[in-house]
N, C-alpha and C positions, 0 to 999 in steps of 0.2 A: 362687128360691133355689139358687143350683149346687151340686149331688150336688160329693163328693169321688170323684176318681177310683177305679175299682174295682181294690182289693188282688189279683191273681188267685197269689198265693201264698196266700190266704186260703182253711183248711181246705172241705174240703166240706160238712161237719156246721154251720160256723158260715155257709158262706156259704147254704146253705139255708133257715136261719132266719133270715136274711135276707131271702129271697126272701116266706118266708111271713109276715116281718112287714112287708113291702113299703116295704120301705130298699133295694131295689132291683130291677131288672126281671129279669123273664129273660132278656128281649131285650137289655138289657144286657150283662147276663152274656158272652151269646152273642158278641155285637159283641164284646166287648173281647178271646176269646179269637181270633177270628178276624182281627182285626188284629194280633194277637202272633204268634201263628203266619205272618200276610202278613210279618211282619219278621224272623220267627232261622228258620222252617222252610228257605229256602232253602240257608244253609250247615251246617244241624245236621240237616234230612232225617230229623224226626219223622212226619209222613203221607205215605202212600201213594194215600189216597182221598180229596178232600173234598168234599162237597156241600153248599154252603156253601147255597145255596135250600133243600134239606130242614132242616139246622141251623138259619136263621131263622124256617121255618114252623114248626116243633116248639117254638119257643123262644116264639113269637106266642101259636100256644096255650097254653101253661104262665103266661103272662103274663095271657090270659084265665080261665083257671081258678082265678088267684089272686084276679079282681077277683070272681067270680062266686061264691067259695065263702062261706057264710055263716059258718065259721070256720075257722081254720087246720090245729082237729086231722082234719078230713076231705079234707083233701092227703095226697097221699102224699109219702113221708116226704122225697125227694131233686127235690122237685118243681123242674124249668127248671136244676136243677146241670148242667155240661157234660159228657159223658162220651167219649173215644175207644175205638175199640173195635180187638182185634189182629187182622191181614189174615189170621185160622188158622179166624175162623169167620163163618157167614153174619148178613150182614142184610141184609133184604128191601127187594128197590130199587136193591144196591149191590153190587158184583162182587165174589170173595175170590178172592185171588191164588193165596195161598199165598206168597206170596213168590218166585214160580215165573215164570219165560219159556216157560215149559210148561203154563201152566192157562189155563182160556177167558177170557174176558173179559164175559160176560154174567152179568146183575143175579139174585141169588139170589132164590128165589120165596119161600120163607120166614124167617125170622130163629130163629138158633137158641134153643134153649131160656134159654143164659145170657142173651143178649140181650133175649129177654122180660120176664126175671126185672128187668134194668133198666131198662126202657120202664112196665114197671108201676111200677116204682118213683119212675116222673117225671122220671130220665133225660134230659135233649137227647143223643144220640149225636149225635156233634164228626166222625165220620170216622174211616175206620180208617188203623191206623200200623202201622209198618213194621215184618218179621218175617225172621228170615236163611229160605231156602228150605226150606220143610218142617219150620221151628224143631227143623232136625237140629245147627247149633251157632250160641255162644251168643254169638255177634255177626253183625249187617248188615254187609255186600261186597256186594252180590249184582248181577249182570248188570239182574238184573228191577226190582231197587229201587233201586239204589243203594247209598251208604256214609252210616249213620249217625254223627252224632257225640253227642260227649260234651260237653255243656254249660258242665263245671267245664275240660275242657281239650279242644278239639276235633280238636287230633291227635290222642286215644284214643277209645277202642269207648267204649258205653255200656254194654257187656254186650248179653245177648240169650238168647232171640230175640226175647224182650218186647221188642227195638232202642227202637224209637219210643215204645211207652207212655214208658219210663224218663225218656225223651229229653222229652215231651212235659209231663211234671210236671215233672220236676225245672227244665225255662227256664221254665215259668210259663205254659203252651199251654192247659193244664187242671188244674182243680183236682184230681184224680185218673184215671188209665187202667186198661179192662180189660185183662186180663196173660193169660198161660197158662203153665203150668209142664210141663214134661216128664223134668226132669234139671235142674234150677235157675233155666228163664227168667221167675220172678217174682222169686225171690230175687239173681240176676244181677247182672239192670240196677240192682235200686234197692242191692245194695251199689256200682257203679259209679258211680250219678247221686245219692246223699245221699238216698234212702225208705226208705217202710215195706212191704217185699215178704212175704205170707203165702201160704205154699203151704198148704190145706188138708188133714187126712186123708182119705186116699183114699174115694171115694164121698161125701163130703158134701156137695162141688156137682157136681151132675148135669150131662151136657151132653148133645147131640144124642145121640152114642154115647159106649160107654165104649171112649177111643183105648191106644192100647200096653198095654192089661190093669190098665188104671187108673192108670199110672205118673201120666197128666197129667192135670191140672185147672185151672180156672177159677179166677182170683182176680183182685184189682186192686193197684196201685202208687200207695203212698200219701202225704201229708208226714206224718200222727197216725197214731196206736194207733190214736184214735177213729174216725177213717176206716173204719181197716180193718174194727174192728170191728161201725160200722153198715155197714156194707157188707154182711159176712158175715151178719147178718142178711136183707139181702134175697137172699143166693146160693143158701145152705142152710136150702131147703126142700124136703120132700118130692116125688117128682118119681113118680107114678103108670107113667107112661110108661117110663119108667127100665128098663136092664136089671137093676139093682140099685138100689135108696135107701132110707137109712135114715128112719125119722121124722124131723120136725122139731124139732129143739131145743127141749127144753123149756122153757128159759128167752132170754133176751136175751144175745145176745154184747157188745153195746152196754153193759149193764147189769152184765153179769160184770168188763167189763174197767175201769169204775171203782170198785171194789173191790179190796181191800187183800189181796193173796194170803197164803197161811196163811202161821204162819211155820214159818221153821227147816230148808226146803226141800233135799232134797239135789239138790246142784248138780255134776253130774260136769264133766268135761273133757276137748277133744279136741283138741291145737294139731296135732298128726305127720298128717301126709298120710294116710289109710286105703290109697291105692295107692302102691306102693314108686316108686323112682326120683322123686317128686316133692318136690321143696323149698320150705317157705310163708316168704314173703316174711316179715322181722322187724316189719313197720307191722301185720301182717294178724295176728301175734301180740300185739305191745303192746295191740291194739284188744282182745283179749281178755282179756290181764292187767287193762288197767281195767274193761271190765265184772264181772270175777271180784270185783275190789275192792272192787263198786259193792256187789254182790251180799252179801257177807261183810258188807258194813258192815249191809246192809238184815235183817241176821239169819240168813242164811242159811248150809249147812253145805256146804264144798267136800268129794269125796268121792274118794278116792285109789284106783278101782279103772277097771280101761279097758272101755269099749266091746267087746263079741265079735265084733267084725267077720271079716269071711271073707279069705281070701286072695286078692290080689289077682286074679288068674288065675281063680279061681271066681266071686268077685263080676263081672267084667267078660264072663265065658260068658256066663254067667247071663243078663243084664243084657242085652249086645248080641244074644244072639237074638230076645229079644222086642225090642228096639227096632226093631231093622234094619226089622224088617216094620211099620214104624207105617206106610212111604210107602204100603202099600197098601188104607186108609183113606182118602188122598186121589183124587180122579180126577183126571185129567189131564186135557185138551185133546191135547197131543203130548208123552207122557212122553222122548220122547229130546231134548228142550231142557229136559231137570233139569240142575241144576248135577254136575263130576265126582264129586263125593265122595256126594253122595245115588243117581248112578249107580252105584256103587259099594256101596253099601249096599241098593240095587234088589237087583241081581246078588247079591249075598249073599244077602240074603232068600229070593230065588227058588232057590239051589240048595240051600237048608236043606227038607226033606220036612217034611211035617206031623205025624210023629211026633218028629223032630227038633223039632219047634217046640215041640211038646205037653211035651217033654221040659226043655227050657226053663225054659216057662212053670213047674213041676211045681219044677225046682230054684229060681227064684229066689224060690218061695214058701215055698221049705223055710227059705231064707239069711234070708228077712224074718222067717220064726217066729223062729230062731237068736238074732236081732240085739233082735227088739221082746221077747219074751223076758227075754233079758240086761238090757237097758235098764231093763224097768220092776221088775229087780230089786234094781237099785243106785241107779238115778235118780230123783227127778220131772222134773229137768230136765236139758239136753247142753247145753255151750258150745264152740260151735266160730267160726273165722274162715269168713265165707261163703263168701271166695274165698283160694286160696294164695299168691296174686298179685294187684298193683294192676292197674286197667284197662290191656290191654295197646295200643299203638300202634297206629294204624288202617296196615293194611297187613301188619303180621309174622303172623298168626296166619295167612294162605296161604301162607306160606314151604313150600318143598319140595312145592310141588301137582301141580309139573308131573313128578314123580318119583312121589308116590305120591297116588292122589287121593283118600285118604283122610288128607293131613297136616294139612288145616283141624278135622278133627275131634279128633286126638291132641295136637296143638298148645294143642286145649282142652284139658285135661283138668287144670291148673292153674285153670279158672276153675270146672269145675263139681265137684273132687271132692270136697269138702264135703257139696256139695247134691244128688247124683246119689243118693247112698246113701239119703236118707231117701221119697225117689220109688220107691226099691224095698220101703224097708220099710211105705209107705204112711202114716207120721208124720207129726201136720201141725209144723211149720219157720220160722219167722220171719227175715226180717235187718232188722238195725235199724242204722241210720247212727249208731252210737255212737263215733264216733271218725273224727278230722280230721288227715290225714298232714301236717306242717309244710311236710316239705322235699317235696313235690309240689303241697301245695296240693288233695289229690284224699281226698273222705269213703273210710271203711273201715269196710264193715256187717262185724258180728259176729251169727252166727245162732244161735238159741233152739232148742230143739227138744224138743217135747214127747213124750209118751204117748199113741196113737192114739184119738182123742174128746176129748182136753182143752185144745181151742184156749182155752176159759175161763183154763185157768191158762197160760197160752204168754201173754195179751192181760193177764192182770194183772200177771205179771213184766215185761214189755216197758211197759207203763204208767211202773212204777214205775222201771222203768232211763231211762224217756224225760223224766222228772222230776228224775233224780239227773244227768242226764249229756245236758242237752238241747242237741238238734238246731235249734229251732226258728228260728233267727237267721240259720242258715248260708242262702247261697245262692250260686249260681255266678257269676264275679267277671262274666260278659259277661251279666248278668240282670239 
C-alpha cells in the first residue's frame, strides 16, 4: 500500500504524533524536507549550511528508536521532527558564520545548550539558516550569505534577523525552525512570513552566554500556537551552568495553552509608533483593530490608558549603548571583513568606555522598570502591530549606506519599532499572523505582550485568537 505524500505544512506536534504512531518514518519526513529545500531554496535562500548526510543519519537513528521502543511514551516528544538552527549559535561539527565574511569556517567543537535541548527532545537538525551579519539588522542581504526572499512575494524581505528560519517554515521546507530575538528577530520574520513567533521572558531560555545584557533570547517560529507552547516546554529548563537561570516552570506551557484564559482581561492598545517620526502603515493598524474586536467578543475589556514609554532620545540612547557592544561577544577570524554598518557599531562600542557602558546598562534597567511597573498597573495584555510597515522590497533597506554606514539600521526602524521595546523590558511577546492584506496578498502580524513570566496567559489568549481568526489555511502562492 502506497502512503500519501507527506504534507510538510503539518504542525510539528502532529508530525511527532504520526511518527510515534508509526504512520510515517523520520527518514521519509527528512527526505521530504530535503527534496523541498532542493526545489525552493535556490530562489528563496533559507539555508546557509546543509549537511544532508548528517540529517539522514540522525533520521535513521530516530527511525530505529521508534522501532525499538516498547511504548511510544518512552520516546522524546519530538523524535524525528526536522528543525533547522539559525546560524548564530553553535552546532557541533558544523561551522557558525554569524552571517559574516569575517567569520571562520571551522566546525564548532560543542553545541550550544539550546541546540542540546533540541536534540535531547528528539529533533533532527536540518541544517543552518541564514541571518543578517551578527544579527544586527532585520533583513538578510549580505555578501556572505546572499539575499533571503519572502515566499509570499520574493521581491520582498522575509524580515530578520532570523530570515532563513521564517523562509524555511513559511515555504514548507521545515515544520518549525530555531530563531533568536534581540530586537524583534523572532517576531519580525514571523510577521513578514505569516508565522507564530514568541520571544520569551528575559532569562527563561538560557544559551551559552547571556548576550547583550539579556536583550536576546532563543525561541522558534512555527505555524501554530500549540507548536510554540510545546517547544517552549523543551527550551524553558533550569540551567545550573547559566549566569542566571530561573527554576524550571512548575507546569507545562502546552497544557496551559489548551486552557481558556481568565475572563475579563484588561487589554491595552498601542498603535502609534513608540519612536517619533515613524508612520504606521494602515494595514498594520487594521490588523490590530480586527484583533481587538475578537478580544472584545471574547469578553475582555479595552483599557484607555497609555503605556508609559520613555522619550525617543532616552530609549534609543540607553538601548544602543548596550546593543552596539553586542559584537564583542562574537569571535571573528577577520573583523576587518564585516559589513560597514557593523564596522560602525563596533567602532562606536570601542569609543564607549566601561564607565559609560555601565551607565547605559543602568539607564536601560531603570527604563525597563518604569515601563513594566506601568504596564502591570494598567494591563494584563498589550496589543500592538508587530511592525509599522509591510515587508519592504529587497534592496531598499540599504539605501544611503554609501553616505552613512548606519543607514541599513536606521532604515529598518519601522520594522523593529514595536518589538525592540520589549527586548529592553524583557517581557514575553508574540507575533500572530492574524491579518492578511488583500491589496498586497501579504500576511500582517499582530503583537501581544504580557507581564514577565506570563507566557501561560500569552499562549492562552493566542490560542483564543487562533480559533477566532484562523490562519492555518493560508499558504504562500508559490508554495
